C-alpha positions as CSV (number, residue, x, y, z in Angstrom):
1,M,11.5,35.3,-9.6
2,R,10.3,34.6,-13.1
3,E,10.9,30.9,-13.1
4,P,8.8,30.1,-10.0
5,L,6.0,32.3,-11.5
6,V,6.2,30.6,-14.9
7,A,6.2,27.1,-13.2
8,K,3.2,28.1,-11.2
9,L,1.3,29.2,-14.4
10,I,2.2,26.0,-16.1
11,S,1.0,23.9,-13.3
12,L,-2.5,25.5,-13.2
13,P,-5.4,23.3,-14.3
14,R,-6.2,23.4,-18.0
15,W,-9.6,25.2,-17.5
16,M,-7.9,27.9,-15.5
17,K,-5.2,28.5,-18.1
18,R,-7.9,28.9,-20.7
19,L,-9.8,31.3,-18.6
20,I,-6.6,33.4,-18.1
21,V,-5.9,33.4,-21.9
22,A,-9.5,34.4,-22.7
23,A,-9.3,37.3,-20.1
24,S,-6.1,38.6,-21.6
25,D,-7.6,38.3,-25.1
26,Y,-10.5,40.4,-24.0
27,I,-8.2,43.1,-22.7
28,L,-6.1,43.0,-25.8
29,L,-9.0,43.3,-28.2
30,L,-10.5,46.2,-26.2
31,F,-7.2,47.9,-26.4
32,A,-7.0,47.1,-30.2
33,L,-10.4,48.7,-30.8
34,W,-9.4,51.8,-28.9
35,L,-6.2,52.0,-31.0
36,A,-8.3,51.7,-34.1
37,Y,-10.2,54.8,-33.1
38,L,-7.0,56.6,-32.3
39,L,-5.5,55.8,-35.8
40,R,-8.8,56.7,-37.5
41,Y,-9.0,60.1,-35.9
42,G,-5.2,60.8,-36.0
43,G,-4.9,61.7,-32.3
44,W,-6.1,61.2,-28.7
45,Y,-9.7,60.2,-28.7
46,T,-12.2,59.9,-26.0
47,P,-15.1,57.6,-27.0
48,T,-18.7,58.5,-26.4
49,Q,-21.0,56.4,-24.1
50,T,-22.5,54.6,-27.1
51,Q,-19.0,53.9,-28.5
52,I,-17.8,52.6,-25.1
53,V,-20.7,50.1,-25.1
54,L,-19.9,49.0,-28.6
55,M,-16.2,48.7,-27.7
56,L,-17.0,46.5,-24.7
57,I,-19.2,44.3,-26.8
58,A,-16.7,43.7,-29.5
59,P,-14.3,41.4,-27.5
60,L,-17.4,39.5,-26.2
61,I,-18.3,38.7,-29.8
62,A,-14.7,37.6,-30.6
63,L,-14.2,35.2,-27.7
64,P,-16.9,32.7,-28.7
65,V,-15.6,33.0,-32.2
66,F,-12.1,32.1,-31.0
67,E,-13.6,29.2,-29.1
68,G,-15.4,27.9,-32.2
69,F,-12.2,28.1,-34.2
70,G,-10.4,26.0,-31.5
71,I,-7.9,28.7,-30.6
72,Y,-8.3,28.0,-26.9
73,R,-7.6,24.3,-27.4
74,V,-4.1,25.0,-28.7
75,V,-1.4,24.6,-26.1
76,V,0.9,27.6,-26.1
77,R,4.1,25.8,-26.5
78,F,2.7,24.0,-29.6
79,V,1.7,27.2,-31.4
80,T,2.6,26.9,-35.1
81,E,2.0,28.8,-38.4
82,K,-1.3,27.1,-38.8
83,T,-2.4,28.6,-35.4
84,F,-1.6,32.1,-36.7
85,W,-3.6,31.5,-39.8
86,T,-6.5,30.3,-37.6
87,I,-6.2,33.5,-35.6
88,I,-6.5,35.6,-38.8
89,Q,-9.6,33.8,-39.9
90,A,-11.2,34.1,-36.5
91,M,-10.4,37.8,-36.2
92,I,-11.9,38.6,-39.6
93,V,-15.1,36.7,-38.6
94,A,-15.2,38.5,-35.2
95,A,-14.7,41.9,-36.9
96,L,-17.4,41.2,-39.5
97,L,-19.9,40.2,-36.8
98,W,-19.1,43.3,-34.8
99,L,-19.6,45.4,-37.9
100,A,-23.0,43.8,-38.4
101,L,-23.9,44.9,-34.9
102,V,-22.7,48.4,-35.6
103,F,-25.0,48.6,-38.7
104,M,-28.0,47.5,-36.6
105,T,-27.3,50.2,-34.0
106,E,-27.1,52.8,-36.7
107,F,-30.4,51.7,-38.2
108,R,-31.9,52.4,-34.7
109,G,-30.5,56.0,-34.8
110,F,-27.4,55.5,-32.7
111,E,-24.1,57.2,-33.4
112,Q,-22.3,56.0,-36.4
113,V,-18.9,54.2,-36.3
114,P,-16.3,55.2,-39.0
115,R,-16.3,52.5,-41.7
116,S,-12.5,52.0,-41.4
117,V,-12.5,51.3,-37.6
118,P,-13.6,47.6,-38.0
119,A,-10.9,47.0,-40.6
120,I,-8.2,48.6,-38.5
121,Y,-9.6,46.8,-35.4
122,A,-9.3,43.4,-37.3
123,V,-5.7,44.0,-38.3
124,I,-4.5,45.3,-34.9
125,G,-6.4,42.4,-33.2
126,M,-4.7,39.8,-35.4
127,L,-1.3,41.3,-34.5
128,M,-2.0,41.5,-30.8
129,I,-3.5,38.1,-30.5
130,S,-0.8,36.4,-32.6
131,G,1.9,38.5,-30.8
132,S,0.6,37.5,-27.4
133,R,0.9,33.8,-28.4
134,M,4.5,34.3,-29.6
135,I,5.4,36.1,-26.5
136,A,3.8,33.5,-24.3
137,R,5.6,30.7,-26.2
138,R,8.9,32.6,-25.8
139,L,8.4,33.1,-22.0
140,L,6.7,29.7,-21.1
141,G,8.0,27.4,-23.9
142,A,11.5,26.7,-22.4
143,E,10.0,26.1,-18.9
144,A,7.2,24.1,-20.3
145,D,9.5,21.9,-22.4
146,R,11.7,21.4,-19.3
147,M,8.6,20.3,-17.3
148,T,7.1,18.1,-20.1
149,N,9.2,15.1,-19.0
150,R,8.8,15.7,-15.2
151,V,6.4,13.6,-13.3
152,R,3.4,15.7,-12.1
153,T,3.1,15.0,-8.4
154,L,0.7,15.6,-5.6
155,I,1.8,15.2,-1.9
156,C,-0.7,13.8,0.6
157,G,0.0,15.6,3.9
158,A,1.1,19.1,4.5
159,G,2.6,18.4,7.8
160,P,6.3,18.4,8.8
161,M,7.1,15.4,6.7
162,G,5.2,16.7,3.6
163,R,7.1,20.1,3.9
164,Q,10.4,18.4,4.1
165,L,9.5,16.2,1.1
166,A,8.4,19.1,-1.0
167,A,11.7,20.9,-0.3
168,A,13.6,17.7,-1.1
169,L,11.7,17.2,-4.4
170,R,12.6,20.7,-5.7
171,A,16.1,19.4,-6.2
172,D,14.8,16.4,-8.3
173,A,14.8,17.3,-11.9
174,G,12.4,14.5,-12.7
175,I,9.5,15.5,-10.5
176,H,7.2,18.5,-10.6
177,T,5.3,19.0,-7.3
178,L,1.9,20.6,-8.0
179,A,0.2,21.0,-4.6
180,F,-0.5,19.4,-1.2
181,V,-3.7,17.7,-0.2
182,D,-4.6,17.4,3.5
183,S,-7.5,16.4,5.7
184,D,-6.9,19.2,8.3
185,P,-9.6,21.9,7.7
186,S,-7.5,24.6,9.2
187,L,-4.8,24.2,6.5
188,I,-7.1,24.1,3.4
189,G,-6.5,27.1,1.1
190,A,-3.2,28.0,2.8
191,E,0.2,27.9,1.0
192,V,3.2,25.9,2.4
193,A,6.6,25.9,0.7
194,G,5.0,27.8,-2.3
195,L,2.4,25.1,-2.8
196,K,-1.3,25.4,-2.2
197,I,-3.0,23.0,0.2
198,H,-6.3,21.4,-1.1
199,S,-8.8,19.3,0.7
200,M,-8.2,15.6,0.7
201,A,-11.8,15.2,-0.4
202,R,-10.9,16.9,-3.7
203,L,-8.1,14.5,-4.5
204,A,-9.8,12.6,-7.3
205,R,-10.9,15.9,-9.0
206,L,-7.4,17.4,-8.6
207,V,-5.8,14.3,-10.3
208,D,-8.0,14.9,-13.3
209,A,-7.7,18.7,-13.3
210,F,-3.9,18.8,-13.0
211,A,-3.3,15.6,-15.1
212,V,-1.5,14.2,-12.1
213,Q,0.9,11.2,-12.8
214,Q,2.0,10.5,-9.2
215,V,0.7,10.7,-5.6
216,I,3.0,10.4,-2.7
217,I,1.4,9.7,0.6
218,C,3.3,10.8,3.7
219,G,3.1,8.4,6.6
220,D,2.4,11.1,9.2
221,A,-0.6,12.4,7.2
222,V,-2.9,9.4,7.0
223,D,-3.3,6.1,8.9
224,T,-3.2,2.8,7.1
225,A,-7.0,2.6,6.8
226,A,-7.1,6.0,5.1
227,K,-4.2,4.9,2.9
228,A,-6.2,1.9,1.7
229,R,-9.2,4.1,1.0
230,L,-7.1,6.6,-1.0
231,Y,-5.8,3.8,-3.1
232,G,-9.3,2.3,-3.6
233,G,-10.5,5.8,-4.8
234,L,-7.7,6.2,-7.2
235,A,-7.2,2.6,-8.3
236,Q,-9.1,3.1,-11.6
237,K,-7.0,6.1,-12.6
238,N,-3.7,5.6,-14.5
239,I,-1.5,7.1,-11.8
240,R,1.4,5.9,-9.7
241,M,0.9,5.8,-5.9
242,R,3.9,5.8,-3.6
243,F,4.5,6.0,0.1
244,L,6.9,7.8,2.5
245,P,7.1,5.9,5.8
246,A,6.5,7.8,9.0
247,V,9.3,9.5,10.9
248,S,9.2,6.8,13.6
249,R,10.3,4.2,11.1
250,G,13.3,6.4,10.0
251,F,14.1,8.1,6.7
252,G,17.7,7.1,6.1
253,D,20.1,9.7,4.8
254,N,18.1,10.7,1.7
255,L,14.4,11.6,2.1
256,V,13.6,11.0,-1.5
257,D,15.2,7.6,-1.5
258,S,12.9,6.6,1.4
259,I,9.9,6.9,-0.9
260,R,8.7,3.4,-1.8
261,E,6.0,1.8,-3.9
262,I,2.6,1.1,-2.3
263,G,2.6,-2.6,-1.3
264,I,-0.3,-5.0,-0.8
265,D,0.3,-4.9,3.0
266,D,-0.3,-1.1,2.8
267,L,-3.8,-1.8,1.6
268,L,-4.9,-4.0,4.5
269,G,-6.1,-1.0,6.4
270,R,-4.2,-2.1,9.6
271,P,-3.3,0.6,12.1
272,V,0.4,0.6,13.2
273,V,1.1,0.1,16.9
274,E,4.6,0.8,18.0
275,P,6.2,-2.3,19.7
276,D,6.7,-2.5,23.4
277,V,10.5,-2.5,23.7
278,E,10.5,-4.1,27.1
279,L,8.3,-7.0,25.9
280,L,10.6,-7.4,22.8
281,R,13.8,-7.6,24.8
282,A,12.7,-9.8,27.7
283,P,12.7,-13.2,26.0
284,V,15.7,-12.5,23.7
285,T,18.3,-10.0,24.9
286,G,21.2,-11.9,26.5
287,Q,19.5,-15.2,26.0
288,T,20.2,-18.3,23.9
289,V,17.3,-18.5,21.5
290,L,16.2,-21.6,19.4
291,V,14.2,-21.0,16.3
292,T,12.8,-24.2,14.6
293,G,11.8,-23.9,11.0
294,A,14.3,-21.0,10.8
295,G,14.4,-21.0,7.0
296,G,10.7,-20.5,6.6
297,S,8.8,-17.2,6.1
298,I,8.0,-16.7,9.7
299,G,11.1,-18.4,11.1
300,S,13.5,-16.3,9.0
301,E,11.9,-13.0,9.9
302,L,11.9,-14.0,13.6
303,C,15.6,-14.7,13.3
304,R,16.2,-11.3,11.7
305,Q,14.3,-9.5,14.4
306,I,15.9,-11.6,17.2
307,M,19.4,-10.7,15.9
308,A,18.5,-7.0,16.2
309,L,17.7,-7.6,20.0
310,S,21.2,-8.9,20.8
311,P,20.7,-12.5,22.0
312,R,23.7,-14.3,23.5
313,K,23.4,-17.1,20.9
314,L,20.9,-17.9,18.1
315,V,20.4,-21.5,17.2
316,L,18.7,-22.2,13.8
317,A,17.0,-25.6,13.3
318,E,15.8,-26.3,9.7
319,M,15.3,-29.5,7.6
320,N,15.6,-27.8,4.3
321,E,19.3,-27.5,3.4
322,F,19.0,-24.5,1.0
323,A,16.7,-22.6,3.3
324,L,19.1,-23.0,6.2
325,Y,22.0,-22.0,4.1
326,E,20.2,-18.8,3.0
327,I,19.1,-17.6,6.4
328,D,22.6,-18.5,7.9
329,R,24.3,-16.5,5.2
330,R,22.1,-13.4,5.6
331,L,22.3,-13.4,9.4
332,R,26.1,-13.7,9.5
333,S,26.4,-10.3,7.7
334,T,24.5,-8.4,10.4
335,N,26.4,-8.4,13.7
336,G,28.6,-10.5,16.0
337,V,26.0,-12.7,17.6
338,E,27.0,-16.4,17.7
339,I,24.9,-18.3,15.2
340,V,24.6,-22.1,15.2
341,S,22.9,-23.6,12.2
342,L,21.6,-27.2,12.6
343,L,20.2,-29.3,9.7
344,G,17.5,-31.8,10.7
345,S,13.9,-32.6,11.4
346,V,12.0,-31.7,14.6
347,A,10.4,-35.2,14.4
348,D,13.8,-36.7,14.9
349,R,14.2,-37.1,18.7
350,T,17.9,-37.7,18.5
351,F,18.4,-34.5,16.5
352,V,16.2,-32.5,19.0
353,D,17.9,-34.0,22.1
354,G,21.3,-33.0,20.6
355,I,20.1,-29.4,20.3
356,F,19.1,-29.0,24.0
357,R,22.1,-31.1,25.2
358,D,24.7,-29.0,23.4
359,H,23.2,-25.6,23.8
360,D,21.7,-24.0,27.0
361,V,18.6,-22.8,25.3
362,D,16.5,-20.2,27.2
363,T,13.7,-19.4,24.7
364,V,12.2,-21.5,21.9
365,F,10.2,-20.2,19.0
366,H,8.7,-23.3,17.3
367,A,7.9,-22.3,13.8
368,A,8.7,-25.7,12.1
369,A,5.5,-27.0,10.4
370,Y,4.0,-28.0,7.1
371,K,1.3,-25.4,6.4
372,H,0.1,-25.9,2.8
373,V,-3.5,-27.1,3.2
374,P,-4.0,-29.1,-0.1
375,L,-0.6,-30.8,0.1
376,I,-1.1,-31.9,3.7
377,E,-4.5,-33.1,2.7
378,Q,-2.9,-35.3,0.2
379,N,0.0,-36.4,2.5
380,P,-1.7,-36.5,5.9
381,L,0.8,-38.8,7.7
382,I,3.7,-36.6,6.8
383,G,1.7,-33.6,8.2
384,I,0.9,-35.5,11.4
385,T,4.5,-36.5,11.9
386,N,6.0,-33.1,11.5
387,N,3.3,-30.9,13.0
388,I,2.1,-33.0,15.9
389,I,4.8,-35.6,16.8
390,G,7.5,-32.9,16.0
391,T,5.8,-30.5,18.4
392,W,5.5,-33.1,21.1
393,I,9.2,-34.0,20.8
394,V,10.5,-30.3,20.9
395,A,8.1,-29.3,23.7
396,E,8.8,-32.3,25.8
397,T,12.6,-31.9,25.4
398,A,12.4,-28.2,26.0
399,K,10.4,-28.9,29.2
400,K,13.0,-31.4,30.5
401,S,15.9,-29.1,29.6
402,G,14.5,-26.3,31.7
403,V,13.8,-23.6,29.1
404,E,12.2,-20.5,30.4
405,R,9.9,-19.7,27.4
406,F,8.4,-21.8,24.7
407,V,6.3,-20.3,21.9
408,L,4.4,-22.2,19.3
409,I,3.6,-20.5,16.0
410,S,-0.1,-21.5,15.3
411,T,-2.7,-20.6,12.7
412,D,-6.4,-19.5,12.4
413,K,-7.0,-22.9,10.6
414,A,-6.7,-24.5,14.1
415,V,-10.1,-23.1,15.0
416,R,-12.8,-25.7,14.2
417,P,-10.5,-27.4,11.7
418,T,-11.8,-28.9,8.5
419,N,-8.4,-30.1,7.2
420,V,-5.4,-32.1,8.4
421,M,-3.2,-29.1,8.6
422,G,-5.6,-27.2,10.8
423,A,-6.3,-30.2,13.0
424,S,-2.6,-30.8,13.4
425,K,-2.0,-27.2,14.6
426,R,-4.9,-27.5,17.0
427,W,-3.2,-30.6,18.5
428,S,0.0,-28.6,18.7
429,E,-1.7,-25.9,20.7
430,L,-3.1,-28.5,23.2
431,I,0.3,-30.2,23.5
432,V,2.0,-26.9,24.4
433,R,-0.6,-26.2,27.0
434,C,0.2,-29.6,28.6
435,F,3.8,-28.7,29.2
436,D,3.3,-25.2,30.7
437,G,4.5,-24.9,34.3
438,G,7.4,-26.1,36.4
439,L,10.8,-24.4,37.0
440,S,13.4,-23.4,34.5
441,R,17.1,-23.7,35.0
442,S,17.2,-20.2,36.3
443,G,14.6,-21.1,39.0
444,R,11.9,-19.1,37.4
445,R,8.6,-20.5,36.2
446,Q,8.5,-22.1,32.7
447,H,6.0,-20.5,30.3
448,F,4.7,-22.4,27.3
449,C,2.3,-20.7,25.0
450,A,1.0,-20.6,21.4
451,V,0.4,-17.6,19.1
452,R,-2.4,-17.9,16.6
453,F,-2.9,-15.7,13.6
454,G,-4.0,-15.7,10.0
455,N,-2.2,-15.5,6.7
456,V,1.1,-13.6,6.3
457,I,1.6,-11.5,3.2
458,G,4.2,-13.1,1.0
459,S,4.8,-16.2,3.1
460,Q,5.9,-19.3,1.2
461,G,3.0,-21.2,-0.2
462,S,0.5,-18.3,0.5
463,V,-1.8,-16.9,-2.1
464,V,0.0,-13.6,-2.6
465,P,3.2,-15.0,-4.2
466,L,1.0,-17.3,-6.3
467,F,-1.1,-14.4,-7.6
468,R,2.0,-12.4,-8.3
469,E,3.5,-15.3,-10.3
470,Q,0.2,-15.7,-12.3
471,I,0.1,-12.0,-13.0
472,E,3.7,-12.0,-14.3
473,R,2.7,-14.7,-16.7
474,G,-0.3,-12.7,-17.9
475,G,-2.9,-14.6,-16.0
476,P,-5.3,-16.0,-15.3
477,V,-5.3,-15.4,-11.6
478,T,-7.1,-18.4,-10.0
479,L,-9.6,-17.8,-7.3
480,T,-11.3,-20.8,-5.6
481,H,-14.5,-18.9,-4.6
482,E,-15.9,-15.4,-5.2
483,D,-16.8,-14.9,-1.5
484,M,-13.7,-16.4,0.1
485,T,-12.1,-14.2,2.8
486,R,-8.9,-14.5,4.8
487,Y,-7.1,-12.5,7.6
488,F,-3.8,-11.0,6.5
489,M,-0.9,-9.2,8.2
490,S,2.7,-8.4,7.2
491,V,5.4,-11.0,8.2
492,S,7.4,-8.3,10.0
493,E,4.4,-7.2,12.2
494,A,3.5,-10.9,13.0
495,S,7.1,-11.7,14.1
496,E,7.3,-8.6,16.2
497,L,4.1,-9.5,18.0
498,I,5.1,-13.1,18.4
499,I,8.3,-12.1,20.3
500,Q,6.2,-9.7,22.5
501,A,3.7,-12.5,23.2
502,A,6.5,-14.6,24.6
503,S,6.9,-12.1,27.4
504,L,3.2,-12.0,28.2
505,S,2.7,-15.8,28.8
506,E,1.4,-16.8,32.2
507,N,-0.3,-20.2,32.1
508,G,-0.1,-22.0,28.8
509,E,-2.6,-19.7,27.0
510,V,-3.1,-19.3,23.2
511,F,-2.5,-15.7,22.2
512,L,-4.4,-14.2,19.3
513,L,-2.9,-11.5,17.1
514,D,-5.4,-8.8,16.1
515,M,-5.6,-9.3,12.4
516,G,-8.2,-6.5,11.7
517,Q,-11.0,-7.2,9.3
518,P,-10.9,-10.2,6.9
519,V,-10.0,-9.5,3.4
520,K,-11.9,-10.7,0.4
521,I,-9.5,-12.8,-1.7
522,R,-11.0,-11.4,-4.9
523,E,-10.3,-7.8,-3.8
524,L,-6.8,-8.9,-2.9
525,A,-6.3,-10.3,-6.4
526,E,-7.7,-7.1,-8.0
527,N,-5.4,-4.9,-5.9
528,L,-2.3,-7.0,-6.8
529,I,-3.2,-6.8,-10.5
530,R,-3.5,-2.9,-10.3
531,L,-0.3,-2.7,-8.2
532,S,1.6,-4.5,-11.0
533,G,0.5,-1.7,-13.4
534,R,-2.0,-4.0,-15.3
535,S,-5.7,-3.8,-15.7
536,I,-8.4,-6.4,-14.9
537,R,-10.0,-8.2,-17.8
538,N,-13.7,-8.7,-17.3
539,A,-17.1,-8.1,-19.1
540,D,-16.8,-4.4,-18.6
541,N,-13.2,-4.3,-19.8
542,P,-12.7,-7.2,-22.3
543,L,-9.3,-5.7,-23.4
544,G,-7.8,-5.8,-19.9
545,D,-4.5,-7.4,-19.2
546,V,-5.2,-10.1,-16.6
547,E,-8.3,-12.2,-16.1
548,I,-9.6,-13.6,-12.7
549,M,-10.8,-17.2,-13.0
550,V,-12.9,-19.0,-10.3
551,T,-11.8,-22.6,-10.0
552,G,-13.8,-24.0,-7.0
553,I,-13.0,-24.7,-3.4
554,R,-10.2,-27.3,-2.8
555,P,-10.5,-30.2,-0.4
556,G,-10.4,-29.1,3.3
557,E,-10.7,-25.5,2.4
558,K,-13.1,-23.1,4.2
559,L,-14.8,-20.0,2.9
560,F,-14.1,-18.1,6.1
561,E,-11.4,-18.5,8.7
562,E,-11.9,-17.7,12.5
563,L,-9.4,-16.7,15.1
564,V,-11.2,-17.9,18.2
565,F,-13.7,-20.5,19.2
566,D,-15.7,-18.2,21.4
567,D,-15.3,-14.3,21.5
568,S,-16.2,-14.3,25.2
569,D,-13.1,-16.3,26.0
570,V,-10.8,-13.5,24.8
571,E,-9.3,-10.8,27.0
572,P,-6.9,-7.9,26.3
573,T,-3.2,-7.7,27.2
574,R,-0.9,-4.7,27.7
575,N,-0.3,-4.7,23.9
576,P,-3.6,-3.8,22.1
577,K,-2.6,-6.0,19.1
578,I,-2.2,-9.2,21.3
579,L,-5.2,-10.9,22.8
580,R,-5.2,-13.7,25.4
581,T,-7.6,-16.7,25.4
582,K,-8.7,-17.9,28.8
583,H,-7.0,-21.1,30.1
584,T,-8.8,-24.4,29.2
585,P,-7.5,-27.5,31.1
586,V,-6.1,-30.3,29.0
587,D,-5.9,-33.9,30.2
588,F,-2.2,-34.7,29.8
589,D,-2.8,-38.5,30.1
590,A,-5.5,-38.4,27.4
591,I,-3.4,-36.5,25.0
592,R,-0.3,-38.7,25.6
593,A,-2.5,-41.9,25.0
594,S,-3.9,-40.3,21.8
595,M,-0.4,-39.4,20.7
596,E,0.9,-42.9,21.1
597,T,-2.1,-44.2,19.1
598,L,-1.5,-41.7,16.4
599,G,2.2,-42.5,16.3
600,L,1.5,-46.2,15.8
601,L,-1.0,-45.5,13.0
602,V,1.5,-43.3,11.3
603,I,4.2,-46.0,11.5
604,E,1.7,-48.5,10.1
605,G,0.7,-46.2,7.3
606,K,-3.1,-46.3,8.2
607,V,-4.2,-43.0,6.8
608,E,-8.0,-43.1,7.5
609,E,-7.6,-44.4,11.0
610,A,-5.0,-41.7,11.7
611,R,-7.4,-39.0,10.3
612,K,-10.2,-40.3,12.6
613,V,-8.1,-40.1,15.7
614,L,-6.8,-36.6,14.6
615,F,-10.3,-35.1,14.2
616,D,-12.0,-37.0,17.0
617,F,-9.5,-35.6,19.5
618,T,-9.7,-32.0,18.3
619,A,-13.5,-32.2,18.4
620,D,-13.4,-32.9,22.1
621,Y,-11.4,-29.6,22.7
622,G,-13.1,-27.4,20.0
């Protein structure tokens, strides 16, 4: 019983502890003065009304004196001999001031106070105040020392998950849970699992008052937008923020082990929508699935998620030997699905023909593409070959082979493209639309579609890994423009939605993934710096750890990206995170003729002529 009470006292805010100590000092000093009268008169003594008033005033004089001597600034477990000497000095001053008050009342004709009472009061007061500190140190010291090295923690969310977490943390010797914070007004002020529930609006003040070192956010307590706001509100404070995923995502065997660090994808403010299991399974379960670009960021995540959906066979096509080796090695350790790993380029027709000849492919996820804007701007013919000619070859062969579903992985840079990479992906979208229709081997309609979305957190060549590398080196973090924004989502969410979009295809449409609100790249850089435990160096904080440097926009780069040409062309699907664009007819003969022209220009190495054909054609379908 004593230990929980002691722990509760220790966890109180500093101002409340000082208030409790001052109140106890007042009572002790009042008792000391009464004892002084008893000792003076040698027996039981009942003070008069005047003496009662003077007795009540004496501690009120002493408390400000104690404050002035710094007695209330001393932490109980650090009381030393110097503290006791300070108490003696303060008690003498307080007794003398009270004696002066007594003399003034006597001059006005009030009842006299025996001269020895102030002296006795001073001695007894010294003993009582010093003794109270010694007893408190004895009672609280061991528990306080035990808690000194424990991480002072607040739990965001007093729901079922928060209560389970609080119970689990009690067994963790390294964590001291202080309280809950919650946004439910009906819970504020109540106690759960021995911990008080405070309003979420008071979180910043609680962090200061309790000297909080860690905040754990429960996934069932706040949505992702609220999580981002919480982090933004506490970003300037030197505390650790961690996250416990929602029940629907699973805890694992140990609840505490499921707590993870806040990641940059947690700060995007994107609401989580549970996947439609029927849509996920339809294009994959029991099917032979081909993933091109299987070793890339999106391709490898697609492969991992596809494996969990029990395909009959998974065919991996990748031109990078090491990337193919890595994804093959990781997938083979998961389950007994047959995996075929093929090394080659999608722009090699012989290689692609061999894939569809040797394997009865039902579903294709075409993720193979060069995506790094500045590099493709410097090497346009390679970008055209891989992204456009490669897409044509794979789509045409898939069509002839009777695949049931073909999904192109596209990008927001395909909308009103200003660079070769974006224009090549717009071409790819149009190519895929050309091949939609006809009958698959199973006699069902063939569905070809594209899925367009923005940047993926942590993908190869994206800004996030670059920023992290720069931060690890100590900076500077390079930013091309202060106002640049981009759409972001996690690679796992993007892959999950791509698979579901494959089931929704009807007539060669381009699907858009709901990317939420665009993110300012500067804010992204600042959050990454803070998440790394470092501070931002700027004019307001010249001693910060990492500087952000603006370098200027690169060739072909846009300040703002778009997901759609015209908002009126977009309609919802059964998944709220997947939108469908209305079908726009594409002239198959025109695109084939432009393809042939483009192919000849690539073979002849005519860069400028190839760029002209590239952008002229996309302008007609923009």
